[in-house]
Backbone as CSV, one residue per row, in Angstrom:
resi,resn,N_x,N_y,N_z,CA_x,CA_y,CA_z,C_x,C_y,C_z
1,GLN,266.147,187.815,108.038,265.554,187.980,109.354,266.476,187.412,110.412
2,VAL,266.567,188.115,111.505,267.390,187.690,112.634,266.542,187.740,113.897
3,GLN,266.701,186.725,114.720,266.008,186.695,116.005,267.015,186.535,117.128
4,LEU,266.737,187.197,118.243,267.509,187.036,119.459,266.578,186.470,120.525
5,VAL,267.007,185.397,121.159,266.179,184.767,122.185,266.985,184.647,123.469
6,GLU,266.495,185.305,124.521,267.153,185.245,125.824,266.566,184.133,126.676
7,SER,267.360,183.660,127.614,266.896,182.691,128.602,267.757,182.810,129.841
8,GLY,267.286,182.191,130.916,268.087,182.134,132.132,267.627,183.035,133.259
9,GLY,266.627,183.859,133.001,266.136,184.715,134.073,265.395,183.917,135.126
10,GLY,265.044,184.590,136.212,264.310,183.925,137.275,264.336,184.712,138.552
11,LEU,263.911,184.040,139.618,263.875,184.632,140.947,265.032,184.075,141.767
12,VAL,265.779,184.968,142.396,266.935,184.548,143.183,267.049,185.443,144.405
13,GLN,267.597,184.907,145.475,267.816,185.714,146.675,269.052,186.592,146.506
14,ALA,269.073,187.674,147.229,270.234,188.558,147.219,271.485,187.753,147.577
15,GLY,272.557,188.034,146.833,273.795,187.294,147.010,273.927,186.104,146.085
16,GLY,272.840,185.739,145.432,272.850,184.599,144.537,273.376,184.922,143.154
17,SER,273.285,183.937,142.272,273.816,184.064,140.917,272.801,183.584,139.881
18,LEU,272.898,184.161,138.710,272.141,183.705,137.538,273.042,183.842,136.321
19,ARG,272.766,183.020,135.330,273.473,183.129,134.062,272.463,183.276,132.946
20,LEU,272.525,184.409,132.266,271.647,184.665,131.136,272.336,184.241,129.839
21,SER,271.526,183.776,128.908,272.020,183.422,127.583,271.170,184.127,126.534
22,CYS,271.796,184.431,125.414,271.076,185.031,124.283,271.627,184.402,123.013
23,VAL,270.751,183.746,122.275,271.141,183.096,121.031,270.574,183.873,119.853
24,ALA,271.443,184.190,118.916,271.021,184.862,117.685,270.901,183.827,116.574
25,SER,269.832,183.926,115.791,269.633,182.986,114.695,269.072,183.718,113.490
26,GLY,269.256,183.096,112.321,268.742,183.699,111.094,269.851,183.917,110.096
27,SER,269.647,184.906,109.251,270.588,185.208,108.174,271.736,186.057,108.713
28,ILE,272.689,185.414,109.335,273.771,186.113,110.024,275.101,185.852,109.335
29,LYS,275.711,186.899,108.831,277.062,186.787,108.294,278.082,187.114,109.387
30,ARG,277.764,188.166,110.139,278.697,188.606,111.180,277.929,189.340,112.260
31,ILE,278.334,189.107,113.500,277.805,189.885,114.615,278.947,190.692,115.198
32,ASP,278.767,191.975,115.253,279.789,192.837,115.852,279.530,192.905,117.353
33,THR,279.098,194.028,117.845,278.922,194.160,119.283,277.627,193.494,119.743
34,MET,277.724,192.782,120.857,276.541,192.241,121.534,276.478,192.880,122.920
35,ARG,275.284,193.207,123.335,275.107,193.957,124.570,273.981,193.351,125.416
36,TRP,274.046,193.623,126.679,272.950,193.362,127.605,272.495,194.701,128.184
37,TYR,271.196,194.907,128.120,270.560,196.057,128.749,269.603,195.526,129.818
38,ARG,269.188,196.417,130.697,268.133,196.059,131.633,267.221,197.263,131.855
39,GLN,265.993,196.938,132.229,265.021,197.986,132.523,264.266,197.621,133.776
40,ALA,264.415,198.455,134.793,263.690,198.263,136.033,262.338,198.969,135.931
41,PRO,261.356,198.554,136.725,260.037,199.197,136.671,260.141,200.694,136.902
42,GLY,259.544,201.456,136.003,259.527,202.904,136.144,260.821,203.597,135.777
43,LYS,261.787,202.841,135.263,263.079,203.437,134.919,263.393,203.234,133.448
44,GLN,264.342,204.018,132.960,264.769,203.870,131.577,265.645,202.633,131.406
45,ARG,265.644,202.131,130.193,266.525,201.014,129.877,267.967,201.493,129.972
46,GLU,268.835,200.671,130.576,270.235,201.056,130.734,271.153,199.947,130.239
47,LEU,272.308,200.353,129.741,273.311,199.409,129.280,274.000,198.783,130.482
48,VAL,274.078,197.457,130.477,274.719,196.723,131.563,276.125,196.291,131.171
49,ALA,276.247,195.703,129.970,277.545,195.192,129.528,277.556,195.098,128.017
50,ALA,278.746,195.223,127.435,278.885,195.147,125.989,280.146,194.374,125.648
51,SER,280.061,193.601,124.583,281.210,192.824,124.115,281.374,193.043,122.619
52,GLY,282.432,193.767,122.281,282.703,194.016,120.872,284.200,194.026,120.678
53,VAL,284.716,195.138,120.186,286.167,195.306,120.110,286.748,195.268,121.520
54,SER,285.997,195.795,122.450,286.385,195.750,123.864,285.172,195.341,124.690
55,ILE,285.415,195.091,125.951,284.343,194.736,126.870,284.137,195.880,127.858
56,ASN,282.896,196.245,128.049,282.590,197.354,128.936,281.438,196.985,129.860
57,TYR,281.452,197.545,131.045,280.414,197.295,132.039,279.928,198.607,132.632
58,ALA,278.674,198.588,133.023,278.169,199.697,133.830,278.879,199.661,135.180
59,ASP,279.101,200.831,135.753,279.808,200.898,137.037,279.093,200.068,138.105
60,SER,277.789,200.027,138.029,277.007,199.353,139.063,277.187,197.837,139.077
61,VAL,277.728,197.271,137.994,277.861,195.811,137.926,279.314,195.349,137.836
62,LYS,280.236,196.281,137.755,281.653,195.909,137.643,282.078,195.055,138.827
63,GLY,282.790,193.984,138.515,283.260,193.075,139.553,282.246,192.010,139.937
64,ARG,281.007,192.160,139.480,279.971,191.171,139.814,279.442,190.443,138.573
65,PHE,279.367,191.139,137.451,278.841,190.553,136.216,279.976,190.322,135.233
66,THR,279.821,189.279,134.430,280.796,188.974,133.383,280.067,188.652,132.089
67,ILE,280.419,189.374,131.029,279.859,189.103,129.702,280.850,188.248,128.924
68,SER,280.325,187.273,128.196,281.189,186.435,127.374,280.420,186.018,126.123
69,ARG,281.162,185.554,125.129,280.543,185.169,123.858,281.082,183.844,123.361
70,ASP,280.219,183.136,122.662,280.617,181.968,121.888,280.250,182.309,120.446
71,ASN,281.220,182.810,119.702,280.934,183.294,118.357,280.499,182.168,117.418
72,ALA,280.994,180.979,117.653,280.595,179.847,116.809,279.111,179.534,116.960
73,LYS,278.555,179.878,118.122,277.138,179.609,118.389,276.295,180.883,118.331
74,ASN,276.908,181.995,117.963,276.185,183.282,117.933,275.473,183.542,119.255
75,THR,276.173,183.289,120.324,275.577,183.365,121.660,276.383,184.295,122.555
76,VAL,275.672,185.061,123.351,276.299,185.898,124.364,275.723,185.508,125.720
77,TYR,276.554,185.543,126.732,276.162,185.183,128.088,276.369,186.364,129.024
78,LEU,275.639,186.337,130.118,275.875,187.299,131.189,275.842,186.527,132.501
79,GLN,277.010,186.341,133.084,277.101,185.697,134.386,276.938,186.778,135.448
80,MET,275.939,186.610,136.288,275.626,187.620,137.294,275.815,187.007,138.678
81,ASN,276.771,187.523,139.414,277.061,187.046,140.769,276.782,188.150,141.785
82,SER,276.692,187.749,143.021,276.458,188.704,144.124,275.295,189.628,143.796
83,LEU,274.212,189.043,143.364,273.067,189.838,142.925,272.461,190.634,144.071
84,LYS,271.973,191.813,143.703,271.360,192.731,144.656,269.917,193.006,144.218
85,PRO,269.065,193.394,145.149,267.682,193.714,144.753,267.615,194.769,143.652
86,GLU,268.548,195.695,143.636,268.541,196.727,142.604,268.923,196.202,141.221
87,ASP,269.322,194.953,141.123,269.569,194.334,139.817,268.273,193.817,139.182
88,THR,267.189,193.906,139.902,265.896,193.438,139.393,265.469,194.218,138.162
89,GLY,264.967,193.509,137.176,264.469,194.152,135.967,264.351,193.145,134.838
90,VAL,263.939,193.657,133.700,263.910,192.842,132.486,265.228,193.058,131.753
91,TYR,265.889,191.969,131.455,267.192,192.023,130.788,267.008,191.708,129.310
92,TYR,267.543,192.599,128.487,267.400,192.488,127.038,268.769,192.297,126.377
93,CYS,268.768,191.444,125.393,269.945,191.248,124.547,269.832,192.158,123.320
94,HIS,270.941,192.667,122.863,270.991,193.550,121.695,272.219,193.174,120.876
95,ALA,272.067,193.160,119.555,273.194,192.768,118.708,273.245,193.603,117.439
96,ASP,274.460,193.903,117.011,274.697,194.577,115.726,275.058,193.485,114.725
97,VAL,274.167,193.258,113.772,274.282,192.109,112.872,274.405,192.552,111.424
98,THR,275.325,191.924,110.702,275.400,192.063,109.253,274.898,190.759,108.644
99,ASP,273.883,190.856,107.786,273.332,189.631,107.208,274.033,189.284,105.901
100,TRP,273.595,188.185,105.285,274.265,187.709,104.084,273.991,188.605,102.884
101,GLY,273.052,189.510,103.025,272.859,190.530,101.998,273.708,191.757,102.252
102,LEU,274.599,191.650,103.260,275.530,192.723,103.650,274.796,193.957,104.161
103,VAL,273.600,193.733,104.710,272.865,194.810,105.357,273.108,194.710,106.859
104,SER,273.459,195.830,107.468,273.732,195.860,108.911,272.567,196.505,109.642
105,ARG,272.089,195.809,110.655,270.994,196.318,111.488,271.276,195.921,112.922
106,ASN,270.549,196.562,113.829,270.625,196.092,115.209,269.294,195.478,115.614
107,TYR,269.366,194.506,116.481,268.204,193.713,116.873,268.121,193.625,118.395
108,TRP,266.886,193.450,118.861,266.609,193.271,120.282,265.944,191.915,120.514
109,GLY,266.256,191.338,121.661,265.516,190.174,122.108,264.244,190.603,122.807
110,GLN,263.471,189.607,123.239,262.184,189.896,123.852,262.305,190.189,125.354
111,GLY,263.452,189.894,125.923,263.700,190.163,127.333,263.454,188.961,128.220
112,THR,264.174,188.932,129.338,263.982,187.894,130.341,263.992,188.563,131.722
113,GLN,263.043,188.170,132.554,262.867,188.814,133.851,263.858,188.267,134.870
114,VAL,264.509,189.186,135.563,265.375,188.836,136.692,264.812,189.530,137.932
115,THR,264.526,188.756,138.957,264.014,189.310,140.205,264.911,188.858,141.345
116,VAL,265.433,189.832,142.084,266.307,189.540,143.213,265.594,189.950,144.492
117,SER,265.352,188.993,145.353,264.643,189.277,146.609,265.646,189.570,147.721
118,SER,265.204,190.431,148.632,266.113,190.817,149.731,265.966,189.886,150.932
């Protein structure tokens, strides 16, 4: 069993910053790609950033958000600067995990709310 737990969401004014964290725990042999998604009210979930063989960002967050990892802690971060009201949504962590039984699955966290006021 693997769990992903996000933290760091909250309410911030436009132009402000937040740092999200996601810790993976459980039977983890290896984590390949870790991703951050977000879902705004009434909209589909969208990929924000990914960290694997390479790092990728959605066009809407390039230059403002930074994804990073601490592999020793099975943790991924999302530093969000110059936040805009359109960044509001629930942010979800996602990970591709191989467990000690050599079974590979992907997992989702429960999400953390980010609200940016104008």
